[in-house]
Backbone as numpy.savetxt, mean C-alpha at the origin, in Angstrom:
# Nx Ny Nz CAx CAy CAz Cx Cy Cz
13.67 -7.49 8.26 13.84 -6.25 7.76 12.54 -5.37 7.31
12.63 -4.12 7.40 11.53 -3.33 7.14 11.36 -3.13 5.63
10.30 -2.89 5.01 10.17 -2.78 3.63 10.94 -1.55 3.31
11.01 -0.44 4.12 11.55 0.85 3.69 13.10 0.71 3.42
13.77 -0.57 3.78 15.21 -0.76 3.60 15.44 -1.14 2.17
14.36 -1.78 1.52 14.68 -2.21 0.14 13.77 -1.69 -0.87
12.84 -0.81 -0.46 11.78 -0.33 -1.52 11.28 1.06 -1.12
10.69 1.62 -2.05 10.01 2.99 -1.85 8.50 2.83 -2.30
7.83 3.92 -1.92 6.25 3.74 -2.24 5.80 5.15 -2.55
4.67 5.03 -3.29 3.94 6.23 -3.65 2.47 5.94 -3.45
1.61 6.90 -3.17 0.33 6.74 -2.90 -0.65 7.65 -3.79
-1.82 7.16 -3.97 -2.71 8.07 -4.66 -4.18 7.77 -4.06
-5.04 8.63 -4.42 -6.46 8.30 -3.97 -7.44 8.95 -4.95
-8.59 8.11 -4.85 -9.73 8.55 -5.64 -10.99 8.29 -4.92
-11.74 9.19 -4.23 -13.06 8.97 -3.63 -12.60 8.26 -2.37
-13.05 7.01 -2.05 -12.83 6.34 -0.85 -11.86 5.19 -1.25
-11.03 5.18 -2.10 -10.19 4.23 -2.64 -8.67 4.91 -2.56
-7.70 3.95 -1.86 -6.39 4.31 -1.77 -5.45 3.38 -2.78
-4.76 3.99 -3.42 -3.84 3.15 -4.40 -2.40 3.44 -3.84
-1.64 2.30 -3.33 -0.46 2.47 -2.81 0.43 1.54 -3.61
1.51 2.07 -4.21 2.58 1.20 -4.93 3.70 1.05 -4.05
4.36 -0.14 -4.32 5.63 -0.55 -3.67 6.56 -0.88 -4.69
7.75 -0.26 -4.75 8.67 -0.34 -5.71 10.01 -0.69 -5.01
10.70 -1.79 -5.59 12.04 -2.24 -4.98 13.08 -1.38 -5.50
14.11 -1.16 -4.64 15.35 -0.20 -5.38 16.13 -1.26 -6.26
16.17 -2.53 -5.93 17.07 -3.47 -6.66 16.08 -4.63 -7.27
16.14 -4.84 -8.44 15.25 -5.80 -9.10 15.44 -7.26 -8.41
16.67 -7.40 -7.86 16.94 -8.83 -7.17 15.96 -9.03 -6.08
15.47 -8.02 -5.45 14.49 -8.24 -4.28 13.12 -8.34 -4.64
12.79 -8.20 -5.96 11.45 -8.26 -6.43 10.69 -9.64 -6.10
11.34 -10.67 -6.39 10.74 -11.91 -6.13 10.32 -12.26 -4.48
11.34 -11.83 -3.78 11.07 -11.90 -2.49 9.92 -11.04 -1.92
9.89 -9.71 -2.33 8.96 -8.94 -1.88 7.51 -9.58 -2.46
7.50 -9.94 -3.67 6.16 -10.54 -4.33 5.68 -11.65 -3.41
6.64 -12.54 -2.98 6.18 -13.50 -2.06 5.76 -13.20 -0.69
6.35 -12.25 -0.19 6.12 -11.93 1.15 5.04 -10.92 1.49
4.96 -9.98 0.54 3.86 -8.85 0.67 2.68 -9.14 -0.20
1.76 -9.97 0.44 0.46 -10.23 -0.21 -0.61 -9.31 0.11
-1.71 -9.34 -0.68 -2.75 -8.61 -0.43 -3.42 -8.81 0.97
-3.27 -10.04 1.58 -3.79 -10.45 2.91 -2.84 -9.80 3.98
-1.70 -9.72 3.60 -0.76 -9.03 4.62 -0.97 -7.71 4.75
-1.16 -6.99 3.51 -1.42 -5.61 3.44 -2.64 -5.28 4.23
-3.81 -6.02 3.92 -5.09 -5.99 4.51 -4.94 -5.97 6.10
-4.27 -7.00 6.65 -3.95 -7.01 8.00 -3.26 -5.86 8.59
-2.19 -5.32 7.84 -1.39 -4.23 8.36 -2.34 -3.02 8.47
-3.31 -2.78 7.54 -4.18 -1.55 7.63 -5.50 -1.89 8.13
-5.66 -2.94 8.86 -6.86 -3.42 9.38 -7.71 -2.18 10.10
-7.00 -1.26 10.76 -7.84 -0.24 11.36 -8.28 0.84 10.57
-7.61 0.85 9.38 -8.02 1.85 8.27 -8.87 1.45 7.22
-8.54 0.20 6.48 -9.11 -0.40 5.30 -10.30 -1.24 5.67
-11.42 -0.83 5.45 -12.70 -1.69 5.60 -13.06 -2.46 4.47
-12.55 -2.28 3.26 -12.95 -3.12 2.04 -11.84 -4.14 1.79
-11.92 -4.42 0.51 -10.96 -5.40 -0.22 -9.80 -4.69 -0.47
-8.63 -5.47 -0.41 -7.27 -5.12 -0.84 -6.97 -5.87 -2.11
-6.62 -5.40 -3.28 -6.22 -6.16 -4.50 -4.91 -5.71 -4.88
-4.26 -6.77 -5.12 -2.69 -6.48 -5.60 -2.58 -6.64 -6.92
-1.71 -5.71 -7.72 -1.40 -5.94 -9.08 0.13 -6.00 -9.24
0.55 -6.94 -9.88 2.16 -7.11 -10.08 2.64 -6.33 -11.30
3.67 -5.73 -11.14 4.29 -4.96 -12.32 5.81 -5.44 -12.35
6.01 -6.75 -12.80 7.45 -7.13 -12.66 8.44 -6.47 -13.50
8.09 -5.91 -14.59 9.05 -5.23 -15.41 9.40 -3.79 -14.62
8.54 -3.38 -13.68 8.95 -2.28 -13.09 9.56 -2.59 -11.64
9.38 -3.78 -11.28 9.96 -4.13 -9.90 8.84 -3.68 -8.86
7.59 -3.74 -9.23 6.66 -3.01 -8.32 5.32 -3.88 -8.15
4.81 -3.63 -7.01 3.37 -4.13 -6.64 2.52 -2.94 -6.37
1.25 -3.09 -6.91 0.36 -1.91 -6.70 -0.80 -2.47 -5.76
-1.20 -1.84 -4.66 -2.29 -2.24 -3.78 -3.38 -1.21 -3.95
-4.65 -1.90 -4.25 -5.72 -0.96 -4.41 -6.65 -1.21 -3.14
-6.90 -0.20 -2.40 -7.49 -0.57 -1.22 -8.82 0.02 -1.08
-9.82 -0.60 -0.96 -11.28 -0.13 -1.10 -11.84 0.22 0.18
-12.72 1.16 0.36 -13.25 1.62 1.54 -12.22 1.99 2.68
-11.33 2.78 2.18 -10.00 2.94 3.00 -9.88 4.25 3.44
-10.61 5.38 3.06 -10.56 6.66 3.37 -11.50 7.44 4.11
-12.08 6.70 4.97 -13.29 7.29 5.86 -14.28 8.02 5.07
-14.62 7.49 3.76 -15.58 8.09 2.94 -15.04 8.96 1.88
-13.77 9.20 1.96 -13.14 10.03 0.80 -12.81 11.38 1.36
-12.03 12.13 0.60 -11.36 13.40 0.94 -12.46 14.48 1.39
-13.48 14.51 0.66 -14.49 15.50 0.96 -15.40 15.04 2.07
-15.34 13.93 2.45 -16.37 13.37 3.48 -15.83 13.12 4.94
-14.43 12.90 4.86 -13.79 12.55 6.18 -13.37 13.68 6.85
-13.45 13.49 8.21 -13.01 14.58 9.27 -11.67 14.15 9.70
-10.90 13.27 9.25 -9.80 12.82 9.64 -8.70 13.51 8.96
-7.59 13.97 9.67 -6.61 14.61 9.15 -5.66 13.75 8.17
-5.48 14.26 7.07 -4.72 13.47 6.15 -5.29 12.10 5.75
-6.53 11.95 5.83 -7.22 10.74 5.66 -7.16 10.31 3.98
-6.79 11.30 3.27 -6.73 11.00 1.88 -5.61 10.10 1.40
-4.73 9.66 2.40 -3.93 8.56 2.23 -2.34 8.93 1.81
-2.05 10.19 1.72 -0.71 10.36 1.38 0.37 9.92 2.42
0.02 9.67 3.60 0.97 9.01 4.59 0.81 7.50 4.57
-0.31 6.97 3.94 -0.23 5.44 3.95 0.78 4.68 3.10
1.66 5.45 2.38 2.76 4.94 1.80 3.81 4.62 2.82
4.07 5.62 3.71 5.01 5.36 4.80 4.63 4.30 5.76
3.46 4.18 6.01 2.88 3.15 6.79 3.12 1.68 6.25
2.98 1.59 4.83 3.10 0.44 4.21 4.60 -0.12 4.29
5.65 0.92 4.13 6.87 0.77 4.27 7.36 0.12 5.70
6.54 0.19 6.63 6.88 -0.19 8.11 6.66 -1.75 8.18
6.17 -2.38 7.17 5.84 -3.69 7.27 7.28 -4.56 7.35
7.18 -5.43 8.41 8.43 -6.24 8.63 8.30 -7.52 7.59
9.31 -7.95 6.98 9.27 -8.94 6.11 10.60 -9.87 6.46
């Protein structure tokens, strides 16, 4: 199944760092998502975009994982020539992960 079937996501950015959250719709799915969606899986999924480290933070009380992706935005919003490189669409791309 794709993550979008059981979760939603939000994205933020600061400089060359993208912050992508993954929030399950039902708390019953949180443990499975926590097990299957590791920082390594996210790093591999974004390998063409993210050049730095991916750090995962767990927020079990919210049923959420937060991924901070470094060196992810082509130098940042004001330096990148890429369309929408500031990462607002990265949340949709995260939700395309198959688990």
